[in-house]
C-alpha positions in Angstrom: -44.1 -6.8 31.4 -41.1 -8.5 33.2 -41.0 -11.1 30.5 -40.9 -8.2 27.9 -38.0 -6.7 29.8 -36.0 -9.9 30.0 -36.4 -10.5 26.1 -35.4 -6.9 25.5 -32.4 -7.3 27.6 -31.5 -10.6 26.2 -31.8 -9.2 22.7 -29.4 -6.3 23.6 -27.0 -8.9 25.0 -27.1 -11.2 22.0 -26.6 -8.1 19.5 -23.6 -7.0 21.8 -22.2 -10.5 21.8 -22.3 -10.7 18.1 -20.6 -7.3 17.7 -18.0 -8.2 20.2 -17.2 -11.7 18.5 -17.0 -9.8 15.1 -14.8 -7.0 16.4 -12.4 -9.7 18.2 -12.3 -11.7 14.9 -11.5 -8.5 12.8 -8.7 -7.4 15.2 -7.3 -11.0 15.4 -7.1 -11.1 11.6 -5.2 -7.8 11.5 -2.9 -9.1 14.3 -2.1 -12.1 12.2 -0.4 -10.0 9.6 3.2 -9.9 10.0 5.4 -6.9 10.9 8.3 -6.4 8.8 11.5 -5.9 10.7 14.7 -4.2 10.4 18.1 -4.2 12.4 18.6 -1.2 14.7 22.0 0.3 15.5 22.1 -2.2 18.6 21.9 -5.1 16.3 18.1 -5.8 17.5 15.3 -6.5 15.1 12.6 -3.9 15.5 9.5 -3.3 13.5 10.2 -1.5 10.2 8.5 1.9 10.1 8.1 4.2 7.1 10.7 7.0 7.8 9.9 10.7 7.4 9.6 11.9 4.0 8.5 15.2 2.3 7.8 15.5 -1.6 5.6 17.2 -4.0 2.4 15.7 -5.4 0.6 16.1 -8.8 -1.1 19.3 -7.7 2.3 20.8 -6.5 1.4 20.5 -2.8 3.8 19.2 -0.2 2.8 15.6 1.1 4.6 14.1 3.9 4.3 10.9 5.8 2.1 12.8 8.4 -0.6 13.2 5.6 -0.9 9.3 5.8 -1.1 8.8 9.5 -4.2 7.1 10.6 -4.5 5.6 7.1 -3.7 2.2 5.7 -1.9 2.7 2.5 0.0 1.0 -0.4 3.3 2.3 -1.7 4.8 1.8 -5.1 7.8 3.1 -7.0 7.4 3.7 -10.6 8.0 6.2 -13.5 5.5 7.7 -16.1 7.4 6.7 -19.3 7.9 3.1 -18.1 7.1 0.8 -21.0 6.9 -2.6 -19.1 5.6 -3.2 -15.7 4.4 0.2 -14.5 1.2 0.2 -16.7 0.3 -3.1 -15.1 1.1 -2.0 -11.6 -1.0 1.1 -11.9 -4.0 -0.6 -13.6 -3.9 -3.0 -10.7 -4.0 -0.1 -8.3 -6.7 1.4 -10.0 -8.7 -1.8 -9.1 -7.6 -1.3 -5.5 -8.6 2.4 -5.6 -12.1 1.4 -6.9 -12.4 -1.2 -4.0 -11.9 1.5 -1.4 -12.9 4.6 -3.3 -15.3 6.0 -0.5 -13.0 5.1 2.3 -11.1 8.2 3.5 -8.7 6.1 5.8 -7.2 4.5 2.8 -4.5 5.9 0.5 -1.8 5.2 -2.0 1.6 6.7 -2.5 3.2 6.5 -5.8 6.8 7.7 -5.8 8.5 8.5 -9.1 12.0 7.1 -9.8 12.5 9.6 -12.7 11.8 13.0 -11.1 13.5 14.9 -13.8 10.9 14.1 -16.2 8.0 13.4 -13.8 6.9 16.9 -12.8 3.7 17.6 -11.2 2.2 18.3 -14.6 3.3 15.1 -16.1 2.0 13.2 -12.9 -1.4 15.0 -13.2 -1.7 14.0 -16.9 -0.8 10.5 -15.9 -3.5 10.3 -13.3 -6.1 11.5 -15.8 -4.8 8.8 -18.2 -5.3 6.0 -15.8 -8.5 7.3 -14.1 -6.9 8.0 -10.8 -9.4 9.8 -8.6 -9.1 8.8 -5.0 -8.1 12.1 -3.1 -5.6 10.2 -0.9 -3.8 8.7 -3.9 -0.6 11.1 -4.2 1.8 10.7 -7.2 4.9 12.1 -5.7 8.0 13.8 -7.1 11.0 15.6 -5.7 14.7 15.2 -4.9 16.1 12.2 -6.9 18.5 11.2 -4.2 15.9 11.5 -1.4 13.5 9.2 -3.4 16.1 6.7 -4.0 17.1 6.6 -0.4 13.5 6.1 0.6 13.1 3.2 -1.8 16.3 1.5 -0.6 16.4 2.3 3.1 12.8 2.9 3.9 11.2 0.2 2.0 14.1 -2.1 1.0 12.9 -1.8 -2.6 15.1 -2.0 -5.7 15.3 1.1 -7.8 18.2 2.1 -10.2 18.8 4.1 -13.3 19.9 1.7 -16.0 20.5 2.9 -19.6 20.3 -0.7 -20.9 16.8 -1.3 -19.1 13.6 -0.4 -21.0 12.9 3.2 -20.4 16.2 3.7 -18.8 15.3 2.7 -15.3 14.9 -0.5 -13.3 12.8 -1.1 -10.3 10.9 -4.0 -8.5 7.1 -4.5 -9.5 6.1 -5.0 -5.7 3.7 -3.0 -3.6 4.3 -2.4 0.1 1.5 -2.3 2.7 1.5 0.2 5.5 -0.8 0.1 8.5 -2.3 3.1 10.3 0.7 3.6 12.6 3.2 3.6 9.8 4.5 0.1 10.2 5.1 -2.2 7.1 2.9 -5.2 7.2 2.3 -8.4 5.2 0.7 -11.9 5.4 2.6 -14.9 6.1 3.2 -17.6 3.4 2.3 -21.4 3.8 5.6 -21.8 5.7 4.9 -19.2 8.1 7.3 -16.6 6.6 6.4 -13.1 5.9 5.7 -12.5 2.1 7.3 -9.1 2.6 5.8 -7.3 -0.5 2.9 -7.9 -2.8 3.5 -8.7 -6.5 2.1 -5.9 -8.4 3.2 -6.5 -11.8 1.0 -9.3 -12.7 -2.6 -8.3 -13.7 -5.4 -8.9 -11.5 -7.4 -10.0 -14.7 -4.7 -12.2 -16.1 -3.0 -14.9 -14.2 -2.0 -17.0 -17.3 1.7 -16.2 -17.1 3.6 -19.3 -15.9 5.3 -19.0 -12.5 3.6 -15.7 -11.8 1.1 -15.4 -9.0 -1.6 -12.7 -8.8 -1.6 -11.1 -5.5 -3.5 -7.9 -5.8 -6.7 -9.7 -4.6 -4.8 -10.8 -1.5 -3.4 -7.3 -0.9 -7.2 -6.1 -1.1 -8.1 -8.7 1.6 -5.2 -7.5 3.8 -6.2 -3.9 3.4 -9.6 -4.8 4.7 -8.1 -6.5 7.7 -6.0 -3.5 8.6 -8.9 -1.0 8.0 
């Protein structure tokens, strides 16, 4: 009987050891992701955290940064009538959505840079067109100046009205990654520098364009690390 007890205890220790190693490796991988930084008023570099925000989603509901607390989420800036990169970006995000569809600790925040046109009704129709179904993927509209301030000062993302640009607006085609505590994260490149943001305007299914690197699959891997 004692031998069976020892075997049982050894088995439990083995299982616990495997779990502990797996948990340690998982946390180590997450810690290997870079924190993006910003200079504070004292001139010190501190971790860049998503500032407070409050906008209206596609259902007319007020959504704030508090709704994303405890979630890993992806951020984009787009507009519904964009004829160039936005369709590719949102097709890519649908792929990301499908990867994490049943995970309630994951979300996406899509901020329109053309709120005058992109009402909740427009954004709801846009969701249906693209097959957006994840309950924590909010398409957000609201005060134009606050959205632009969030893009530039919150995420250091380029967004501007430009009558000469296709669709009348210009913006970057990048995705930002936010961890469960609201900090912006990314992986390091081969030189040890943070990549900052993830290329979202290159199709995950088409990497044939010279000079462009598909990074959505990398983004999916890094989301898994943070989850």
